[in-house]
N, C-alpha and C positions, 0 to 999 in steps of 0.2 A: 925447421921443423918446430910446430906449435901445439902445447897441450891442449885440449879441450876441457876448461873446466878443469875439475881435479880429478877425470879420468885418467885412464891411461891410453889413449886417444891422442900420439902424436902426430900431428898432418901435416901436408904442404899448405901453408899459408892462402891458397888462392884453392876452392872448390870448382870442382869444372860441373857448370849446371847442366841436364840432364832434361830440360823441358823441349828443347829444340828436335832432340830426339824420336822419328817417326812423326814430328809436324813439320819444319821444315827443312827437315835433316833428315835423310834414307837411310837404311842401313848401313849400307857401302861409305857413304860419307861420315856416318857417326862413327863409325870401325876407326874411319883416316885419324877424326880431330881426338878421339880417346888414346888412339897411337901415340899419337903428338905428342898430349897431355901429358901423358905417361912417362916418353922418350924424354921430354923434357924437364923431369922430376918430381911431376904431378904426382897425387896419390887419393885424392880426394873426391869421392863422387857424389852429386846431389839428385836424387830425382823423386818421384811421387806418385804413388799408385793411379791416382788421376791424369797424368801426364801419356798421352793428350786424346783425353776423351772428348775435348772439345771438338775437334776435329772431322766433319763428314766423315762417315762409315769407319770411323773406330770406334774402339767400345772402351778407352781408358786401360792403362799396363804397357801401353807401346814402349815408352822410354824404358822401364823395365826389363820387358822383354830382350832387346834390343843391348840392354847392357850385361843384362845374362850371359845372351849368344855369346858378346866379346867377352868376358871373365871367362864362360868356357873354352874360346878359340885360345888367348893368350895366356891363361893361366898365370897373370902378374901375382907378384909377390907383395904383399904389405897392402894391399889397394882397400883403402874405406871406402862403404856404400853407406851412404844416410837413405831411407826413404818415407812418403811419410801415410800417415790413414785417414782419412773422412768427409772426402770428398769424390772416391772410385763411384761412378753408377750405383755398382752394385753392394758397396761397402758404405754407406753414405752415413755420417755420423761418427760417436764415439762410444756408442753401449758395446757391455763387455763382450757380449757376441759379434758386433759387428769388429771391433779391434783383431778379435783372435781371429776370425775368419780372414779380417782382410791383411792378416802379419803370416797368416798361412800361403795366402795367395801372392804375397810378394816376394814371399821365400822360393816357393817353385817356378816364379818368373824369374827370378836372379838366379837362379839354380845355387842356391846357399845352403849353410845349415842353420846361421846365426846372421840375422841383422846385427849389423854395423851399429849404428844409431837409428834409431826409432820417432818420427816426431807424431805427435797431433798436431796436423795440416792447419788446422783452423777450431776454435772454440765451437761446442756444442755444449749449449748453455739448456737444451732438451732434456740431456741426460745427467743426472748428478754426478757431481765434480769427481767426488769419492769412488762411485763407479768405475768412472774412466782411469781415474790413477790407479786404483786396484788392478784391472786390466793391465794396464802396462805394467806394473810389479808383477804380476803372473806373468808375463811373459818372460819376463827378466831371470825371474827364479826359476822357469821352465826351459831355458838354457837358449829359448826363441830370439832374443833381442840381448845386445849386451847392454846397448845404454839408452836413455832417454831422454827425448826433447820435447820443445814445446816451441810451435808458429804462430806467429799472429794473436797471439795471446794478450791481455792487457797485464798491465803492472800488477794488479788488483789479484787477478787471476793469478797469476805467476806466485805468489806470494801464497795464494790458497792450495796450490796445488803442492808447495812447497810444506804445507803446514801438516795436508791428510797425509802427504807422504812418510813425514815424519812419525804422525800416530799410528800409522799401518805399519809401519817398521819396513817398506816396499823401497826399493828405487829411486833414487834423487832423481830429480832432471840435472843434464849437467849442459845443456844447450837449448839457446832463447835463437827462434830464427824470425830475423822480424825485416821490413823494408825499411832500407836505408842506403844512402846515399850521400852526395855533396848537395843535390837540390832535393832532399824530403828527409831533413835531420830533425825536426825538433822532438816529435812525440817519441821517439827512442831517447834522445837524450837526454828529455827532461823527466822521463817516467821510465822508461825499460832499463836503460844502462846503472843508473842505482840501483835496481833490485837485482841484475846480474852482480854489479859489487859488492853487492849485502851476500847474496849467497855463493859467490865465487862460478859462476855460470859464463860460457863461453859465447858471444853473439856469433853467430853467420849467418850475415847480412843477403838479402837477397834482393835483387833489382838493382844490384851493385853499381851499373850503368847507365841505371834508368833507362832500359829498353833500349839502350845504344845511342841514349842523348851523349852521355860522358864521353863517347870516342869522340866527338866533335863532328860525324857525320851529319847530321839533322840540324840545322841552322834557321829551320823555318815551322811556324808553325801548319802551314796548307803540307801536306803529306799525303795529296793525290795525285801527284807523280812518282809517288814511290813503289814497287813492287812486292818489298816487303810487310808482312801482315803485322809485322811488329812495328814499322814506322809513325803509325799514327800515335801510339803509345811514347814514343821517345819524342813527337812533335808539340806535346802539349807541353813539354819543360820548356822551350824556345821563346821566354819570356824573356823581359828585358834582364831581370836581374839571371835568369839559366843563361844567355848570352854574355850576361860579363863574368859568368862564373868560367865559360868557355873560356873566354879568352885570357883570363888568367891562367886555367889552366894549360893553354897554348904557349903563352908566356914561359911559364916553369918547363915544360915539358921540350920546347926549343931550348931552353938553358941546359937541358940536363941530355940534351940528345937523344931524346926517347919520345914514346906518342905520350899524348894526352887522355887514351883509354888507361897505360901504366899509373902513370900521375894521378888519377881518378881512384884507382883500385889502392895504391901507396899510401892514401891519404886515409882512405875508408881504415886500414890495417893500423894506422897510429891512433887511432881512438879507440877510448877505455873500453879493456872487455872484447874488442874484435878481435877472431882469431883467423877467418878464412872468409871473405867475403865470396859470395857465388857469381862467376859468371860465367854466361854459356858463347858457344861458337859456334858458324854455321860451315864454317869451314879450315880448313888445315892452316892458313895463311892467316888465320884471328888468333891461333893458339900463342903464338911468340910473345906479343903483348900482354896476354895474357897473364903467362909465365913470368915475363917482366916486371908485373904491377905484385907479385908476390915479395919481389928479390928487392926491388927499387927502395931505398931507405930516403926519405924528404929530412929535409932540416927543419928545426924548429921553426926557423923563419917562413921557409916555404909553405908548413902547414898554417900557421897563424895568418899568411895572405888569403891561402885559400877559405880557411874560418872566415876570415872577415868578410870577403866577397860573397860568402853564400849563406850569412847569416839571417835569418827571417827577419823578417819586416814586416808591419801589418797590409803593405801593398806588394809584397814579392812573396807568397806562402808558396809553396810548390802543391 
């Protein structure tokens, strides 16, 4: 178990991503994935109120609804659910009224009395940051939210949030959710991790497997023959350097008797301030690799090797 920042949340060091629930994974398959994850020791689920509004016919909130049905059906003990606000079609942005209404809608869909971890999903610079920070603080004071997090915020805006929360005397953020993986490193390592270290915040990185590229499945920039809607996202990483990263991952995985995905997640867990990478599964047979990635401990030599092969150069930026 790993503690998120200075909070009282001790979680399994791999968060199950709920972005696929209601999108590429239907209700029954979602239940099976959730069951397999929890049966394997997992207890940290990540979603957002906007998942999956981009699917024709969806309205947003489908992932939360499926997770809520699963929670009601299984009544698992100790499961931590994180969700987010700002992108739902009916609750766009981060004004105080929107934050409150969106939180209440998420509580209803999830069927819970309190949100364990509530993120500002994307920064909304049209709203004074003080208004947003105060709104999140009020949710904590009112007992609707346990802890606050920020997602996709710049280092400067995170510092502003922390400063404003201190001045207002409201709950400080405990977590940052950035886009971070072996083929997308520099922006986080150069700016976000130093802020996380300074304020004792935990990183919960999304796209931990680079849309599936870091499973080793996609080795071509041509995704036209792939049925998965995520294949195009993975294929963009199949650069010369990306393929060198896969080769190094494959060699480490072979030596350790495990999968490329597990090694990718283990590398991410070894980075400063990282608490629990987020990875999703479309089927039960993908869950064991995620669980292994939460338990595998790489040697310092293995970490250094992967650091070196994935280091940014002017011709290999992800």
